[in-house]
N, C-alpha and C positions, 0 to 999 in steps of 0.2 A: 405246360402251365394250360391247358384247354385253351387253345387261341381260339377253335372252332364253336366254342361255348358261346349261345348269345345270353346278352342281360336282358332280365327281364324288368327290370324295375325303369331304366328310361334307358333313352340313346343319348352317349356322353362322347362324342366326337373329342379329339385332340385340337384344343383351341389354334385360332394364328397368332403367330409372334407378338400381334401387339398386345396380347395377355399376360404377357411375361413382365410388363413394368415392374412388378416387386421382385422380381427374382435375386434373390440376394447372392453375397459374395459365398462361395463353397469353400470349407477348408482343403488345403492341399498336405500332399506327402513332404512340398517343400518349404512349407511351415513348420514342421518340427523334425527337431535335431534329432542325431545319436536313434534313429531309427533300425530296428534289427535289419541286415543285407535282404534277408528273403522278403519280407513285408516291403519294403524299397525297390526292390527289382521287380516285384508284381505291379506295384503302383505305377513304375516309369512303363514297364511294358502297354499298359492299360492307358495312359496318357501320351504316349506316342505310336500306339500302332490303330490303324483302322478295325473297325468292326468286323467285316468279312474274315480279316486275317488275325484276330485276336487269339483263336483257341490253337491254331498251327503253331502261334510262336510260343504260346503258353506249352505245350507240347514238345518244345524242343529244350526248355530250360530242366525239365526233369525235377522240377519241384514238389514235393508233397506238404499238401497243405492241412492244416487241420480248423476246426470250428471259430476258433478264437484267429487265426490268421485270417480268413475269410472275414469274418468281422470290422476289421482292425482295416483290411484294405480296401471294404468297401464305405467305410468312414473318410476315408480320404479320396474318394472316386465321384464324387457329387456332379464333378465338371465335365463327365465324362459317362452320360448315363448308358449309350450303347456297349461300348466295350466293357462298363462295370456289369450288365446283364450278362454278356457271354463269360464272363469269368465265372458270375454267380453259375451259370452251367456246366460251365468245364468241372468247377471245383464240386462240385456234385457227384460226377463218377468217381471221384475220390473218397468221397464222403458214404457212398452208397445211398444218394438220395436223403441223407439224411441232416439238413441244416437245420442252426439253432432258431427258436423263433425269433430273436432279435434279429440274425440274419436278414431272415424274411421280411422284417419290419423296416429293417432298413433298405430293401431294394422298394419296397412301396414307397417308403418317408423318399428316395432317390428320384423315382418315376414322377411321384408327384409334384415334389419341387421344383421339375422341371415340366411341369407341365404336361407331361406324358400322361394323360389319364387313361385312355384306351389300355395301355402298357399295366398301368396299376391294377385297373380292375380286374386287370387277367393274372395278376400276381395274385390279387385277394381273392379269386376263386380258386388259382392252386393251394393257397394257404388254408382253404377252406376243406378241401379235400385231405390235404396233410394233419386237418384239426391243431392247427396253431394260429389259430384265429384268437386276438383278444380286442379287450377295450383299447389298449395302445394304439393297434393296428388301427383304428378307425379313429382315433385322436389325429394320428399323424395325418391322415385323409381331410379330416376337420380343417387343420390347419394349413394344409396344402391349396383346398377348394377357397378358405378365407382369404391366403395370400393375393393368389390369383383375382380376387376382386368377383367371388361365384359363391355369395355368401346363402343364393336360394339354394347350390346344388352341394353344401354344407350339410343345407338341414334338410335336404332330399335324404342325403345320406343316412342322415339321424333318422329317420323315417323307415329304410328298409335295413337298419341293422339288424334286427329279428329275424330278416330271412338269412341272415349268415349266422345266426347262431347267439347273438350277442341282445341281453337285455335291454329293453328301455326304462331304465331305473334313474335315479338322481345322479348316480356317478357320470353314466352317460349324458346325462343332460347338464353338468356343470363342465366336462370336458368341450362339452361344444360350444358352450357361454363362455367360457377362459378361450378358445380360439378364438371366438368374434369379439371381443371385448379389447384381445390384445392387439389387435389390427385396429382400433380406433373405432368400430363399429358397435358401441355399446348401446347404443337406441336399437339396432335390430334383436340383439340379444334380450332386452326387457322386451320388446313387442311378442316375440317366440317364447317369452317365458309367461307370459300372459293367455298365448295357446294351449300349452300342456299344463296350465296350472289344475286342470281339472284331472290329468290323468298321473302328473308327478308332484309330487309335493315338495317344494323345493326344502332346503336344510341352511346353516349358518353358512357354509361353503358357498350356495349359491348365491345370496346376497352380499357376501363379500366380494366376489368375484365381480359382480356389479357394481357396487361400490367404488371398487379397485380401479372398475374403467370409467367412474364417473370422475374418480380423482386424476386419471392420467389427461381427461379431457375437460375438466377444470369445470363441469357444469354442477353448479351447485344447486339450482332448482330441482334436477331431476335425484339428485343424490338425496334432498332432504324428502322427495316423495318415495325413493327406494328405502330409505331407513324407516320412513312409517311404516312400509307393507313389512318390513324385516319384525318390526316389533309386535305388529299385529299378529304375523303368522308365525314366529318362534319365540316372540317373548325377549325379554332380557336375559342374556344367558352371558354370566364372567370369561366364559370360555371363547367366546365370541370376539377376542382381540384385535384379529385383522380387519374386522366389519369397524369397529370401534376405530382404529388407527386410520381407515382411509375415510373414513367421513368425515372424523374431526380435521385432517389433514385436506381435505376437500373444503371446510368451512376456513379455512386458516386461509386458502388462496382467492378468497373470495372477496366482495365489495369491503364486506365490514370486517374482517379479518381475525383479530384478537378479538374483539368485543363478541361478537357471535359465538366462538371456538369456545372463550370462559363460559359463558351460560351454560352450553352445549354441553360442555365437561361438568360442571356443576349439577344439572339434571342426571347425568350419567353416575356419577358416584354416587348421588343419592339413592339411585337403585342397585349399589355394589359391584357396577361395573365398570372398568379401567383401561383404557387404552395401553398401549406399548411403550416400549423406549422408542420406536421409529416416529411416532407422534412427539414426541417429549423433545427429542433433537430438532427435529424441523421446526417445531413450536419457539423455542428458543432461538433459531436463526431468523425465524419470523421477527421476533420481539426486538432481535437485536439491530434490523434491519430499519425497522420504524422505529426504532429508539424507546419502544414502550416498556418501562420499569414496572409500572403497576402490575400489568397482565404477567408479565415473566416470573413478580413476586407470586403470582397464586398459584400460577402454574410450578413454580419450584416448591411451595409448600403442599403443593397437593401431591406433586411426583416422590419428595423426601419425607414427608410427615405423615401423609392419609395411606401411600400407598407401599410406599417404603422402598422405593427405589433407591439405589446407590450409583450417585452422578460420575460420571468418567470424567476427566481431564479436561478434554474437551467442551463439556457441559458447563464447567468450572467456569472455564476460560470466556464462555458467551457472558454467563450471569455477571463474571469479575468485570467483563467491559461493560455492560450496561450499567452498571455502579459508577463505572470511573466516569464515561461519558452524562451521569448525570451528576457529576461533582458530587458523589457518596463514597470518597474513598475509604471511608472509617469502615463502614460495610463491605468494600471489597478486599480490606485487609484480615476480618474478621471470614470471611469467607477461604482466603489463604492458609490461615491456621484451621480453618476445619477438613482442609483437600486430605491432609494425612490420617484421619480417622475415618475415613470414610474410604480408602483405599483408594485415593486419587492423589498423584504426585506433581507437584507443580512442573511446569516445561518451560522454556525461552519464552514463550508467546506470555506465557503468567507473568513471569517477570517483567519483562518490557512494557507489555500496557500499563501494568501497575507503576513503575518508575515514570513512563513518561508521564501520566495525570498528576504522579506525589509532586513532581518537579514544576509541573505547570502550575498548581495549585501552592509554592513556594513552601509545601511542606518537606523540608531539608534534611530535617532530623529522620523522618521517617524515609528518608529516599535512601539517606547512607546505610541506613539499617538493611535494609531491603538491597542493596547494591551488595555490602558485606555477606548476606546470606546468598547471593544468588552466585558470585564468586566461589563461596566453600561450597555449591551443590554442581562447579563448575558450566555453568551456563554464561552466555557471553553477551554483553550487554550491548545492544545495535547500534548504529553508526551514528544516526538520527539520535537517539537516546544520550551518547558520549558527547556530543556536540551541543544540545541542550543543556548537560550538565556543566559543563565547563562556562557556558554562557550565564548561567544562572546564577550560578555559584560566585563568578565574578562580579556580578552584578549586587550581588548580596554582600559583598567586602569580604567574601571568604577564599582568600586565594589559593590558599595551602590544598582544599579540598578539590579546587578548580586544577591546581597540577597534578593532585593526584589521579584524577580523572582523565588527563592529559596524557600521564604515563600509562593507564591501562589502555588507552585509544592507540596510540603509537604501538602497542604492543599483540595487538587484537584487530584492527585494522589497518590495511594497508595502500587504499586511494584516499582520496578527496581529503586531506589532513589540512591545506593549507592554510582554509578559512578558520578552522578552529585555532590551529596555532597561531595562526595572526591575532586571533582575538586573543588570545591570553597574551603576548607579549604585549601588544597596545595596553590591555588592563593592567599589567603589572607597571609598566612605564609611568601609566596615570595614577597609581598608589605608590610612587615612586621607588619601587622594588628594582632598582638598576642593575645587583647581581643576579637578581632573577632573571629579570627580562632580556639581559646578555646571554647569559646560560641556555635558557632557551629556545632564543636565537639561533645560537650557534649548534646545539642541538639538532634544531630543523635543516640546518646547512648539510650538518655532517649526513641526514638521512635523505637529503637532496628535495625536501619539500621545501616551495618556494617562499619566501619573505616578502611582503607586498610594498609599493611606496610608502604606503602610509604605516606599518609599523615599523618601514625604516627612519623616517623622520620623526616619528616618536624618540626611537633610540636615540637618533642624532639628537635631536632636541634636547634630552636628558642629558646624556653624555658630555655634550658641549657644556651643557651647564655645571655639570661637575669636573670640567677640565679634563676630562678623559678622552680627548681626538684619539688617541692612539689606540684605545679599546675599538673605537667607529671603525677604525683604518683596519685593525685587525679582523674585524667583522666583515667588513668587505672583501676581505682576501680570501675568507671562509664561503662566503656564497659565492665567491668566482666573478665576480662583476668587475669588469675590466672600466676604465675610467671613460671610455667613449660613452659606455652606456648607462653610467651613471650620472654622464655629464646632461645626456639628454633628456634622463629623466628629470635632472634639476630644472634644466632649461622649460623641459614643458611643464613642471608645476610654477616655474615663474610667470611663465605666458598666462596659463589660467589664472594665478593669483593677478596678474595685473591686469588682465582684460575684467577680471571681475571685479578689481578695483576702481578700473573707469566705470562699471556701469553704476556703481555708486558714487562716485562722485558728485551725483547731483544732491543725491540725499546730504553726503559732507557738505556740499556748497551751500545748500540750502541752511545748513545748521550754522556753519561759518560766517555765514553773511550777517549772522545776529550783530557780531559786533566785529568793526573791522580789524580789531588788533586780535581779537581769536579768530578770524578767519588767517591773519599770516599765521599762528600760533599753529594750528590746525594744519595749513597747508605745509608749513616747515615741517612739521612732526610725519605729513604723509611722506612728502621727498624724503624725509630723513629715514623713513623705515625703508623704502623702495633703494636708497642708496645702500642701505645697511645688506639687502637681497644682492645686489650686487655687487657689493664689494665682497660677501661672503661668497659668494659665485667666481670672484675672479683670483681672491682667496685660494679656493679652492683648485680652481684651473692650475694656479702657481703651483701648489702641493702636488699634484696630479703629474704633472710635467717634470718635476724634480723627482719624483718617484721614478716616474717612467723611466728619465734618463740614466739615475742610477741604477735601476734594474738592465737598461742595454748595458750598463758599463761592465757589470757584474754579474751578467749572464754567462753562465758555461751551460751548454748543450753537450750533456753525456752520447747524446743518441748519435750512433754513426751512421747512422741510415735518413739522410736528409728526407728523402718521401715518406717515410714514417713519421717527419718529425711535421712535415707540411698536413698532412693526413691526420696527426692530432690536433694541430692549431685549429683547422678545418672544423673538425669535430666540436674543439672547445667554441668556435666563433658560433657554427649551428645552435650549441645550447646556449649560449647566451642569446643570440635571436630568436630563438623560443620563448626564453624568460622574458624578453622584451615585451613579445607578443601578448604573454599572458598577464600584463600588468594590467590592473583594473585602474580604469581612468577614474572612477567614482572617489577611490581612495583619494587620489591629488585632488580633486574639486574639494573635496571636505577637507583638508589643510589650507584650502586656498579661502573656503568658507570660514572656517576660524580665525584664520588671519585676520579677515576683514570684520570679525566683529570685535576683533582684540581691536582695531582701528578704531570702529563706531565706539566701543568704552571709553577710550582713550581721549577722543574729541568731547565727548559728554563730561566727563571728567574736568578736561581743560576750561569746558564752560562753565561750569560750577566754580572754578578757581577764578575764574573772570568776574562770574557775579559778585564774589565775595571782595575782590580789590577794589571794584568801583567805589563803592559806598565810601571806602577809607579814603580816597583820592580826595571826593568831593567834600569830605570833614575836613581834609587839609587844606582846602580852597576855601574854607568859610574865612570873611572878613573878621579881623582882630576889633575888639571893642576901643574906641578911641579914647587915649589916656583923659584930656580934655574934658571930653563929656564925664568921667568917673568923678576927674576934680571938680566941675562943675558941680554935681551932686554932692559931693564932699560939703563944699560952701553953701549950698541949701539946708544943711543940716540932715542928710541922709547918710546914716553910717554903711558902710558894706562891710560884713565879716570874712565874707568869702565871694571868690566872682562866681554870679550866678548863670545857669547855662542860659542860651538863647536859641530860639524857636525858628525853625526855616520853614516858612508856608510858603507853598505854591501858589499863586492865584491865577495862572492860566497863562498859556504861550510860554514864553522864557523867562516872564518876570517875577522874581520872588520878593520877600520881605521877610525882616527880621524882626522878630517882637521879645520882648522876655518871656521867660516862663511865667505862665499866668496870668497873662495879659490876653485878651484876644486881638485878632489882626484887625479889627475893624476900630479900638479906642487908638 
């Protein structure tokens, strides 16, 4: 490679290791499966053999190589530059020194990326002698210098290109600018463009490269300046789509965002120039993040109406989401209907986002229709939407549709079903749909879904009211809840109710002291309620004891292995303990609060009754009219055809005066 030749353009010693800070991770033959055995063997030799002995080891393999084999081995040998160069020289003997230009470029790039710049220039000189130098070679050199943070050396290389037979044209300029901008040094590329502006006229690609660099660095101010220069130098060119994309995307990520982007897009379209799909996709994403529906509508109309682009499913989903977030589900449904005509088909995201907001907006008829369409197209409604549908349809007094969604949910989802199932059971109890409530509670038990104490209490109340205690006992058996666990839940609920009742006794006492008689009534009612709970608890204990004794008498263990039977019992106990730990306390507290509210309502009702009864008692205690006084009035010539009512007048304090109706108390 003419190692003794001296470079006349500049001295460029290899840098110290500190300049290798940007050295990237290179591809290895270990990363590619199913490599041909010959290539794999050569790569392993290069990776595991020191440079001085590589050629001897290669000679012993007796492997014959081709130009394609050399190229593939060099591609996977970037991490071992010394042995790779030895392999390159060794293979030259078999190829009669006729390496392909691509293999030479790989050697130059391999040495440059490892910051071995002396050896790199030696290879370039050898390539010049072989007459295989090209712009791709110098593009690799530009990139290696820039990655090593030596932009000035890359520019110097551009200056000496003509000495190696490569012209200073716009293509070489664009290669240098591209290497500089890719490394985040767009300002250096822009300054160099000003230097060579008189010698080389930039083209559309030149400004597209610079604008792409400003886009990566999010430099809105310099992007505007560069775009203005581009309009002056090359004018408005409809084919310069990459430049328009980069410029609008830079504005999109700036401070003013959508507003400035929309204005620039209007001006661009007035001159017959349009951006590409890259911009439109990012624009809709930014509109979705900022919930900017009006900006998205303008961009959508420009893309579909004026330019004629056909949106894909992802873009439709973003617009549908924007309409849904703005509570315009009608417009979102129209877009759903238009998708198929533009070659885009709804996916699972399309249906789920629409269904979510239809349910939130209580548009239940539309939601049911969309759900049916979704099922026909074999898409699955997500877990959150299923739960929301059950809740909303139950709140809307449409239990049969809620049951439909519950069945769909347990068929398509396997976890987090307890909350929705208990909501359904409790709602059915509130609607007095006893057979359905029991049916789906049993179904939950069969599938191992936890039934919460709140739902159990609802079932118990409605079953006891219907005198179907046996059904409740059977349900407890299906749930595999033993007497200890059920009693602990009842005792805990009773304690919560009694504690909450004691806290509210102050309010009850203030109400009851209004009338002493009513105080006794209120207190007796409260004590009666507590005694009822205690009696119910005692009755339950007695029933469970009898049931337990009967079970112990009738129990027949068919298992001959006592140890296995013990393990089975232990496993069952563990499951029961786990069930107990998962019981939610807030549901029990809700029962207690409901119980207290019922007590308060009863107290207020009794207060009203007391107030109605008291005036009647006072009327009964009125003194009767003296018969002698009536006789005396008759003797005086006053006839009474009927007894006149008398008026009770309160004078103040405890004094009362009776007077005939029509007479004033003063008379």
